[in-house]
N, C-alpha and C positions, 0 to 999 in steps of 0.2 A: 388646687395649688400642688405642684409636684414636689418631691422630696428635695430635688436640687435647688429649686427656688427657695424653699423654706430654709434650707441650710445656709444659703448665702444671706438671706435676710437676718437670720440669727447671728451670723458672723459680723454683719454690718453693725447691728445694734450693740453687740458686745464690744467690737473694736472701737466704735465711737465712744462708748461709755468709759473705756479704759483711758482715753485721753481727753475726755470732755472738760475736765477742770483746767487743763493746760490750754485748751483752745478758747476758753472764755476770755483769755487775755489778748486774743488776736481778733482780726476782722472776720474770721471764719465763723459761720453760724451753722447750726444743725441742718436747716433746709438746704443750704448750699452744699454741704457734704453729701447728703442723700441724693440730691439731684445729680451731682457729679458722678456718684457711684452708679446711678441709673444710666447716665450717658455712657459711661465706660462699658457697662455690660449690655446696653441696649443696641449699640452700634459702633462703639469705639474699639479700643485695642483689646478688650476682654470679652468681646461679644461671643467668641467661640467657646466660652466656658459653659454655655447652655442655660442661661437664666432667661426665661420667657414667661410673660404673664398671660394667663388665660383671660379672655374678655369677661367671662362670668365672674371671675375673681375681682377684676377691676370694678365691675358694676356693683357687686355686693359691698366691697370695701368702700367705694365712693358713697353709696347710699347710707351705709352705717355711719361713716364719718360725718357726713353732712347732717344727719339727724342729731348726733351727739354734740357736734360743734354748735349748731343752732341752739340746742337746748341749753348747753352749758354757758355759752356766751350770754344768752338772755338772763340766765339765773344769777350771774355774778354782778349785774348792774342793779343798784338800789334806786328804783324809780322815784321814791319819795325824796331822797337826797337830790336827785337830778332835777325834780320839779322845784324844790326849794331854791336851788342854786341858779337854775335857768340861765346858764352862761354859755361858755364856748361850745360844749357838745351840742347844745340845742341849735346854735348857729351853724355848726358843721353839718348836722343832720337835717335841719329844717330849711336851710338856704343853700348851703354848699352842695349837699348831695343831689337835690333836684337839678341844680345848675350843672353839676358834673354829668348827670345822665343826658341832659339836653346838649351839652358841649360834645359829649362822646358821640351822640347821634349825628350832630351837624358835621363834625370832623369825619365820621365814618361815611357819611353820604358824599362828602367832597372827595375823600381819598379813594373810595370804592363806589363809583357811580352806578355800578350794576346792582348794588344792594337796594332793596325797597326801603322806604322810610321806616317801616315797622321792623325790618331786619336791623337797620342801623340803630333804631331805638333799643332793640333787644341787646345789641352789642354794647351800647353805652350803659345799659342797666347791669349787664353781667360784670362789667369792669368797674362799676361804681363802688362796691364794697371794698373795705380795706382790711388788711391782716397785720395787726400790730406785732405779731410774733416774728415777722420777717425782719423787723428792726427792733428786737426786744431790748437792746441796750438803751434805746430812746425812752421807752416807757418804764424802765427799771433803774436808770441811772440817777442817783440822788443829786447830781450836779444840775440836771435839768429841772427848772421850777415845777413843783408838783402840779400846778394848774395846767401847764402845758402837757405834762405826761398824762394826766387823767383825761384831758380833752381827747387825746388820741386813743387812749385806752377805751373810754366809753363809746366813742365813735365806732371803733372797731367791733365792740361788743354788740352794737345794735344795728349797724347799717346792713349787715348781711340779711337779717330777718326782714328789715324794711324793704330792701331791694327785691327780695324773693317774689312777692306777688306781682310786682311790676315786670320782672323778667318773665314770669309765667304767662302773664296776659299778653305782653308784646310777642313772645315766641309763639303762643297759640294763634294769635291773630295773623302773624306773618306766615305761619305754616298753612293757614287756610285761605291764603290769597287775599289777606286784608279785608275779609268780610264778604267776598263774592259768594253769592248763593245762600247767605245766611241773613236772617232778619235781625233788626235791633233787639227784638225780644230774645232771640237765641243767644246773642252776646251778653245781654243783661243777665240771663239765667246762668251762663257760664261764669261770669264775674261774681255773681252772688254766691254760687257754690264754693268758689275758691276762697272768698273773703269772709264767709259766714260759717260753713260747716267745719272747716279746718280749725279756726280759732275756737269754735264752740267745743269741739272735741278736746282741744288742748286745755282749755280752762277747766272743763269738767273732770278730765282725767287727773290733772295736776292738783286740783282742789281736793278731790276725794283721796288721791294718793298721798298728798301732803298731810291731810287729817289723819289717815291711817298710820303714817310714819310717826307723826307726833304722838298719837295715842299709844303706840307701841313703845316709843322711846321714853315717854313719861313713866311708863310702868317698868322700864328697864328690861324689856323683853327682846330688844333688838341688839344684836352684836354689831359693833362699829363696821366690821368688814361687810356685813350684809346691808348696812345703811348705804354704802357706796353702790352696791348692786341694786338696791331699791331705787336709787335715783336714776340709774341707767334704765331700769325696768319702766319707770314712769315715762321716760323719753320715748322708748320703743312702743309702749302701750298707746301713747298719744298719737304716734305716727300711724300705727296699725288701725286704731279706731277711726281716725279721720279717713283713711283710705277705704275702709269698709263701708262708710256711710256716704261716700262720694265726694268728700272734701280733699284738701291737699295735706298730705302727711307732714311735709316739711314745715309748712306754716303752723300746723298743729304743734310740732315739736318746739318751735320758737316760742309760741304763745304759752305752752306748758312750762317751759323754763322760766319765762317771765313771771308766770303765776306762782309757781313753786318758790322761786327765789325771793319773791316779795311778800308772799303770805306766810312763809316759814323762814324768815330771814335769819333767825338765830340758830337754825338747825341745818344750814346748808354747807357746813364744813366738808361733808362727804363729797359734795360736788366739786369743791376746789381741790380736794385730794385727788379726785378722778382726773382733773385737768393736768395735774403735775406728773402723772404716770401714764395711765392707759390712753388718755387723750393725746398726749404728745406722741406716743407710739403710733397711733392711728394716723396722725398728721404726717409724721415722717415717712410712713409707708406710702402715703399718697404722693409725697414729693419724690420718693424713690420711683414710683410708677410713672410720674411725670417724665423723669429722665429715661426710664427704661422703655416705655411703650409709646410715648407721644412726641418726645423732643426731636429725635432724628427724622421721622417722617415729615414732621412739620417744617423743620429747617430745610429739608430737601425740596419741599413744595413752595417755600417762601419766596417772595420777591421784594423789591424795594418798597413798594407801597405798604406791605404788611409790616415791615420794620419801621417805616415812617409812622404808621399809626401807633405802633407799640411805644415808640419814643414820645409821641405827642400825648398819648394816654397817660404816661407816667409823669409828664411835665405840665404843659399848659392846660390840658383838659381837666386836671385836678387842681393846679395851683391858682389859676385865675378865678374859678368859683370859690375857692377857699379865701382868697384875698377879698373878694366881694362880700363874702359872709362875715368877714372880720371888721368891716367898716363900722366905726363907732365903738369897737371893743376896747380901745385904749392900748392894744398891743403894739409894740415897736415893729417896724418893718422886718428886722431879722427874725422875730418870733413868728410873724405871719408867713415868711418864706419857709421857716422850719416846719410849721404845720402843713403848709402846702406840699412840700417835698415828701414828708413822711406819711404818704398814703399808699403803702405797699399793696400790691394785688397778689393775693395768695390763695389760700384754701377755698374760700367761698367762690371766687371767680372760677377757679379750676373745677370745682365740683359742680357748679352750675353748668359749665360747658359740657362736662362728661355726661351728666344725668339729663339735663333739660334739652340740650341740643340733640342728644340721642333719641329722646322721645318725640321732639318736634321735627316735622318734615319741612324744614326751611328750604326755599329755593336755592339759597347760597349758604347752606348750613356748614359745609366743610370750610368755606372761607372764614366764616365767623369763628368757628372752632379753632382754626389755625392761628388767627389773630389773637385770640384769648391765650392760647398756649405760649406764643412768642412774648406776649406782654407779661405773663406770669414768670416765664423764664428770665426775662430781663429784670423784673422786679426782685426776684430772689437774690440776684447777685448785686444789682445796683444799690438796693436798700440795705441788704445784708452788709456789704463792705463799707457803706457810708455811715452806718448807724453809730458805731462807737466814736469815730472822729467828729461827727456832727454833734453828738451829745456833749462831747468835751467843748466844742466850739460854742454851742448855745449856752452851756453852763457858765463859761467865762464871760460871755456878753451880758448875761442876766444875773451875774453874781451880786451886783449892787442893787439891793431891793429898793433903796430910795429912788434910784433912777428908773426902775422898772416896776412900779407899783401894780400895774395890771397883771403882770406875769406872776407876781408873788401873792396875789389875793388868795386867802385861805379857801380850800375846797376839801370835800371828803375824798377818801381813797377807796377805790373799788379794787377787788382782786384782779390780778393780771391774767391774760389768756395763757393757757397751757402751764401756768405756774411759774413764778419768777425763779424758783430754785433751778429749774431746768435750763435756764438761759443766763445764769451767771450772777444772781443777786445773792448767792451763797448764804 
């Protein structure tokens, strides 16, 4: 990263910080601002000022961000509470998400006949995870019933890690011609390495790391600042360990976060503190790179079918499966519509596209990549601008608890992605 780019990034962060409290009262969100800044400097009116991102910087930043986001997302979800409640998040993840991947694949094959079925399935899986931070007003607004907010929050925390092995397997199969020249035993071995060695490394590193952190903390040997660094170290160690033994490091990071967050539940405050500062900085840098390096080339190469798929992905591909998953839940139609619309595509989809499609040699990899970029771009603005008005609308409709008992059923509250303070819960 050259000095010019570093200077502009520092100025962006400082400048946004100076007006961040004022912007909380508007429909403008941090991801929108940083994507717009990237667009201006990447190919817009300010492109001549010399801000350019090196591909190595992009790869390292994307890899680091994905590891830490997967780890921290999994750590903030209390699985014991989720198991006891067995409610809306389970419906969204267990029914809605598989149907979303299937719908994304079917629509992809119809809109882009040149894609193989495996490429279409990879596209559907990449765009299945949601990013609640793009519509943070929805999951932090007290006016929205807590059960609805937490359903979206928990879904966003877990679906990126759940989608990851599906994306990896579909992308690998598609890049190898759907299995031509390989036996069933070869594919079985590949799948086994992905879903066993990665999780094994994640569980082992997180369990040992968590025990060491607890042992040190109980003796008051660990400074709180280094507790935050220790959490980051566990995430990176799980990733590196899995890669060294032939597993998948990203799956390991997700499993490590889940293990540490649920085995050391009372001592994970340092992870949430990370989400509120360093985690948000990394996320915003990725959105800056989206506008700076990927948006203009993708827009230049786009056609009507790409935009059509992006619109369908953000609407019917998500909303119909969510509606099916909510059958029998007791929620009113406006609440089902609200859950269906607020499935923003953000960091996970973007990082999957950058890292996994870069590694996989898909026959139509550039097409898949461009469609993902357009969908994320659309989501940043559509969900960002609609979050606050929609939260107010849903809050008014659900304000009468006696008329909306399903919406107001008591649930536990999980920490928010990236920290609520960063997005306006003051």
